[in-house]
N, C-alpha and C positions, 0 to 999 in steps of 0.2 A: 289746253291750248297754249299754255305758257312756254312749252318747250319748242314751239315752232320757230325756226330761224331761217332767214333768207339772206343769202350773200351773193353778190355779183362776182363771178369767177373771171370773166374776160369781157371787157367793154367793147361792144360792136361799133361799126361805123358804116355809113352809106358809101356807095361807089361815087356818088356825087351828091353834094348837099347844097341846095339852093340858098340856104342861109349863110353859106360860106362863099357865096358868089361863084359857085362852080356850075358850069353849063354842060359839061360832058364828064363821063366817068374818069376819075383820076387815081383811083385806088381799088383794091379788091374789096368787095362787100362782105362783111361778117356780121352775124347776129350776136347780140349780147347773150352770153351763156350764164345761167343763173343756177345756184345751188339752193335747194330747199330741203331742210331737215326737220323731221317730226318723229319722235320716238325712234324706231328702228329703220324708218324710211330715209333713204338718201337719194334724192331726186335731182337730176340735171334737166333743166329746161333749155331747149334749143342749143344743142352742142354744135354750134356753127363754126367752130375754129378747127384748125388742123390738130391732129392727135397730140403732137408734141406740145402745143400750147395748152391744151386741156390737161395734159399730164402735169405740167408745171403749175398751172393755175390751181388745180385741186390740191397739190402738195403744199404750195406756198400760201394759199388762202385758207386751207382747212386741214392740212396734215393728212389728206386722204390720197388713196390710189384709185385708179379706174375700177379695180375689182371690188372696191367698197360701195360703189354706186349700185343701188337696187332698182331704180326706175329711171327711165328717160321719157320725157314728154315733149312732143313737138307741137307748137302753136298752130303750125300749118306746114304744108309740104313744099318747102322751098329750099334750094340747094344751100343758100347762105345760112339756113337754120339747122341743117343736119349734116354738115360736112364731116364732123368728127364722130358721128354716132357709132361707127364700127368699133371705136375704142372701148365701148361698153357692152361687150359680147354677153356678159352674164346678167345684164339688167333686163327688166321687162320694158319693152318699148311700146308707147301708145300715142294716139292722136284721136281727136274727136271723130266719131264714126262717119259723120257726113263728109268730113275732109278726106277720110280714107276712100270713100266712094268716089268723090270728085277727083282725087289724085289717080285712082285706078282707071277712071275714064279718060283722063288727060295724058297719062304717061304712056309713051310708046312701048310696045311689047318687048323690044330689044334694048330698052334704055337701062343703063347701069343702076338707076334709081329704083328699078324694080326689085332689086335685092333688099333694099331698105323697106320698101312698101310691103313686101311679102311678110315681114316680121312684125309690122305694126298691128297692134290690137286696139279695139275701141277703148278710149280712156274711161275710167270709172268716174262717177259723179263726185266721189270723195276719195282722195288718195290716202289720207290719214286724218285724224282729228285736227281740225283747223286748217286743212289744205283741200280746197275744193276746185273742181272744174268750173270755169266761168265762161260760158259761150259768148263770143263776141263776133258774130257774123258780119260780113260786109267786105272786108279786105279780100277774103275768099269765101266760098259757100259754107265751109265748115270751120272757119277760123275760131279758135278758142284760147282763152287766157287762163291763168291760174290765180286763184284768190287764196292768199295765206293770211290768217288773222290770229291775233292774240287778244288778251283782255284789254290791251292798250292801243292797238293799231291794226289796220288792214293794209296789206301790200298786194298789189296786182302786178304779176308778171304779164305784161300786156301784149307781147308780140307786136305785129304790125298795125294794130289799132292805134298805137302811139309809136311813131317812128323815132323821134328824138324829142328832147325837151323843147327845142326851138319850134318843132312842128306842133307840139302840144300847146304852147303858149300862143301860137298863131292859128289854132284850130284848123291845122292843115292835115288832111287825111291822106296825103300822098297823091300821086299822079293818076292812078287808074284803079280805084277800088272796084271789085267785082260788082258790088251793089252799093251805090253811094248812100242811099237812104238808110240801109241797114248799118253801114259803117258809121254814119252820124249817130244813130241810136246807141251803138256799142261804145262809141267815144263818150257819149253823155253818161252812160252807165258807169264807165270807168271813172269819169270825173266825179260823180256823185258818191261813189263808194270808197275809193282809194284814199288812204292817208299818204301812202308812198306808191310811186309807179316805177317799175322797171321797164323802160321802153325797148323796142326791138334793136335799136342801133345807137344806144347812148347809155350813160350811167343812170343809176337810180336817182330820183329826185322826189322832194316833198310836194304833194298835191294840196293846194289850198282852194279846192273847188267847191262843190255843193250848189252850183248855180249853172245857168245856161251859158254856153259859149258858142253854140251853133244855131 
C-alpha cells in the first residue's frame, strides 16, 4: 500500500459560492480532477476540465500524457465532472453501477452525454491494493467516492459529498441533495475515515474529524 499516491491535477470551483457572497453564477463550474497511482494503475477521478487543461495538468504535475492513464472514475454523472473524459480514449471508464442506472434513466436518448454513458462500466470494489470504491450515496442515488490509503494515512476523493472546504467546515451538503439523510450519513462516514479530503470543487485539505458534525 505504500506506493499509493494521490495528487490533485486541477482544482475545481463552483459556479457560485455562497461563502464568497455570490448569489448567482459568476463563472463556469469545474470539478477537481485527481490523479491516483498504485502500481501500474494510473487513474483520473472526475476529469471535469477541458482537454487542454488536463493535458497540461498531467504533464506539469506528473510528467504524464493522456495515453498513460489506464482508468477513469466518475464519482457521479454530472457534466462538470466528466467534461474532458474523451481525452482518455484508451482508459477503462467506470462509475458506480447504481449511478449508471440512474443516469441511464435520466439522460434523454438524444443527449450527447449518451456517448459517455455507453462506455461507462460498473466500478470495481477495489481498483488496486490500497485504492477502494467508497459508496457515498445521497447527493445522487449512486454517488461514490474513492478511498486511497497507505500505512500512514487515508485519503478520500469525495466528489460532491464535500463540495468545498468551506462547505465541509460548515457541515453544508449543498442546495439539493437527492436524499438529505443519506447525504448526511455519507458526510459523516467521510469525516470519520479520512485523514485528507479532496472535495469536488476545491483543493485537498486535512480532515481533523472523528466526531459528529451533523
